[in-house]
N, C-alpha and C positions, 0 to 999 in steps of 0.2 A: 502288341496287345493293348486293347483299350482298357483304361483304368475304370474300375467299378465306381460308379457315382455313389457318394455317401447317402444313406437313407434320409429322407426329409423328415424333419421334426413336425409332428402334427400339432397345430396350434388350436387351443380351445377357442370357441366363440367368445366374443367380448362379454356377452351377458353372463355366460357360465363362469368366466375368469373373474369378473367383478363380484359375482355372488360368492365365490370361494374366498376372495380376499377383501371383502367389503370392510372388515374391521380395520385393515391397514389404510384404506382410502379415507375412512372416517377420521382416523388419527391425522392424516395429511390435510384434511379439509380446512382447519383453522389457519394453517400456514399459507395455504393456497389462496384463501379469501383475503388474508392480510396483504399478500403480494399483489393481488389484483387491485385491491382498493388503493393501496398507497404507492404502488410502483407503476402499474399499467394505466389505470384510469387517468391519473394526472398527466400522462404523456401527451394528451391532446393539447396541452399548453404550449408545446413547441411550435404550434401554428403562429404564435405571436412573433416568432423570429422572422416571419415573412410578411408581417403587417406593421402598420403604424398604429399600434394598439393604444386605445384609450379605455379606461375603466367604464366610462359612461356608455360606450357603444358595445363593449364586450368583444369576445373573440370573433363571433360570427357577424358582427356589424362593423368591425374596423376595416379600413381599406388595405388591400394587398399591395405590397411594394417589392415582392420578389427577393433578390439577394442584396438589396440596398444596404442593410445593416452589416452583413458580412463584409462587403466591399469597404464600407466605412471603417469597420474595425481594423481590417488588414492594412488599410492605408493611413490609419491614425498614428500619431507620434507615440501614443501610449502603448500601442501594441509592440513597438520596437523595444520597449522596456519590459513589459509584463511577460511576453512570450519567452525571451531569453532568460529572464530571471526564474521563471517557472521550470524551464528545462534544466538549467544549471543546478538549481536547488534539488530537483528530483533525481537527476543522474548522480549528483554527488551523494545524495542519501542512499541510493541503491548500491553504488559501488562501495561506499564506506560501511554500510550496515549489513549487507547480505552475508558476508562470511562469518560474522560474530555468532549468530544462533547455531550455525553448524559446528563451530569450534567449541562453544559451550556445551552443546549436546554430546560431542565426542569426549570432552573432559569429564562430564558427569557419567557417561557410559563406562569409562575406564577408571572411575574413582575407586580407590582401594577400600576406603571406609564408606560403605553405602549409606550409613546414617548421616555422616557429614555431607555426603553428596545430596541427600534429600534436603538438608538444611540449606545448603548453597542454592539448590534449585528453588526453594521457597523464597529465599531472600532476593534472588535475582528477578523473579517474576512479580514480586509485590509492586515495584514501581509502575508496572503496566496499569494498575488500578488507581494511580494518582491522576486526578483531573488535570487537564491542560492548564487551566487557570492557576491551580496550585503550583504546578511545575514552573510556569513562568514567574510566579511570585517568588518561588525559591531561587530561581536564577537571578532575579532582581536583587534579592538579599545577598546572595553569595558573590555577585559580581558588582555590587554597588561601589562607586568610586570613593564614598565617604566612610562606610563601615563594613563593606564586604570583606569576607575572609580571604578571598583571592588577592585583592589589592593590599590587604594588610600583610600577607606573606611577601608580596612583591616589594613593599616598603622595607620590610625586615631584610630583604636580600639586596637592598640598595637600588631597586628598580623604580621607574616612574609609574605613577598611578595611570591605569588604562580605563577608558570609557567603553567597557566591553558591550554593554547593552544599548548604547545610544549611537554607536558609530557603524559605518558600513563594513569596516574591515573584519569584524568578528561575527557579524550576523549569521552568515551561512554556516560557519563552524559551530556556533552555539546551537543553532537550529538542528543541525544534523546530529551532532554528538549527544545532545540532550535526548534526542529521539532514540539513539542507539542505547543509551543508558536505560531508557524507559521500556523499550520493546524487545531487547535481546533475550531476556529470560523467558518471556511469554512465547516468543518466536521459536525458542529452542525446544519447546514442548513437542512441536510437530516432528522435528528431526529425532528427538529422543524416543518418541513413539515408533518412528520408522526403524530406528536401531533395535528396538525390542523385538522386531520380527526377524532378525538375523538368526540363521540356524546355528545353535551352539556347537554342533559337530564341526563346523568350519573353523572355529577358533581352536578346537582341540587338535584338528589335523595340522593347522598352521603352527601351533606350539610344538608339536612333534617334529615338524620340519625346521624348527629353530627360528621361526619368524618373530620379530619383535613387535612392539606396539605400533610403531610407524608403518611397518610392512602390513600389519593386519588392518590398519586404517586405510591404507592405499589400495589393498587388494581385496578386502572383504567389506568393510563398512561403507566406504564411498561408493563402490559399485552398487551396493544394496539400496542406498538411499538416493541414488542418482535420479530415479524418476520423480521423487519428491522434490529434489532440488530444482529439476527442470520445470515442474509445475509451478513452484513458488517464483521462479525467475520469470516465467510467462506472465503470471498475475502481476508481478511488480512492474514489468515493462508495459503492461496494459493500462496501468494507472500513472504513467509517467507525467501526464499533464494535470493530474489531480492532486496537487500538493495540498495538504491540510490547511483549511482556512483559519481554524481557531488559533493555533500557535503563531502563525504568521501575522495575524491581525493583532494579537496581544503584544507581540514583540516589535511591531512596526511603530515608528515615530517619524517626526519630520526630518531627523538627521540621517536615518538609515533607509528612507523610503526608496532611494535609488536602486537598492538591491532587494528590499523587502516587499515591494509592490509586485504581487504575482496575480495570475488570472483570477483566482477566487476572491482576493481582496478587492480587485478592480471591479468585478461583477457586483460585489456588495455595494461599492461606492456608486456605480452608475445605476444599479437596479433599485436599491432600497432608498439611498439618500437622495440621488438625483431624479429618481422615479422615471428613468428611461427604460421602460419595461421591455420593449421589443429589442432594443440594443443589447440589453443584458442577457436576454434569452438567446439571441443569436450568438453571443460569445460562448455561453454555456453549451449550445449545440455544436459549435465549432470545436470546442474542447472535447466533447464526447465522441465526435466523429474521428478526431485525431487519435484518441485513446483506442477506439475500436480498430482503426486501421493498423496501429502499432501492435495491438494484441493479435490480429490476424496474421501479420507479417512474421512476428516472433514465433507464433505457434506453428506456422508453416515451416520455418527454418528449423525449429527444434524437432518437428516430426520427421523432417528429411535427414537430419544429422543423427539424432538419438532415438528415433522411433517412439518418442514419448511426447504426447501433446494433450491439450484439453479436448480436442475433437479430431 
């Protein structure tokens, strides 16, 4: 027997639909205008990556050079340092930081005293609102070899004073773990909101079956928030080449530049300080293409494995 085809949904004409929902589109209009002006219109500037751009001639008057700047960057000695440093710092940050918001959200979800849980939640996400400059200043105070509390504790324990902020040995650890301290509480809000959507009857049935907290987490909570985890993982992998400029720039010095020089700080150096505009735009475009490629690959893998993806 042939299966009956499902009835087609009749769509309203665009004019009628817009007339019925005009108030929603009016509310959307300011955000749309903002994105067009500040995100899409400036994109014509990527043409500089394929030119020997000079401000006097402008974008449409500068000579075209094709992929000259891309080839130059990939063959330069600096790229052998900045690209690995960026990838290592980003991958380290993703691996180290990704589980903590999930763990914190689960702990808050199962907090016996909900009032204390709210206080802990507030205290843990307050660091997110500390500016990067203040954060690096705090790190300079805490880890100072002369009067920092960390080195004072080491001296009390009979250990040698360490130059935490000025050496290469501790740069990546300080960068990543300070970011974990700053962002874990705020990141947990997403997972905590996802956990709020769990059906309470599932917990009741699990308790009747004698399931403990660990079993409930493994069989109820994690499967429920799995789509959220997958989406956050895809977004994290899509920005693997976009390590934040501010903190890396503020923490970088002449002694730790071997590991602190990343793509974003290098673009600042060659683009703004050295005024090599086309070269810096080419590096930025290369960075964006790599990020989009990784995003597309990870999205395709997650869609095939877990049936959850961005598109």
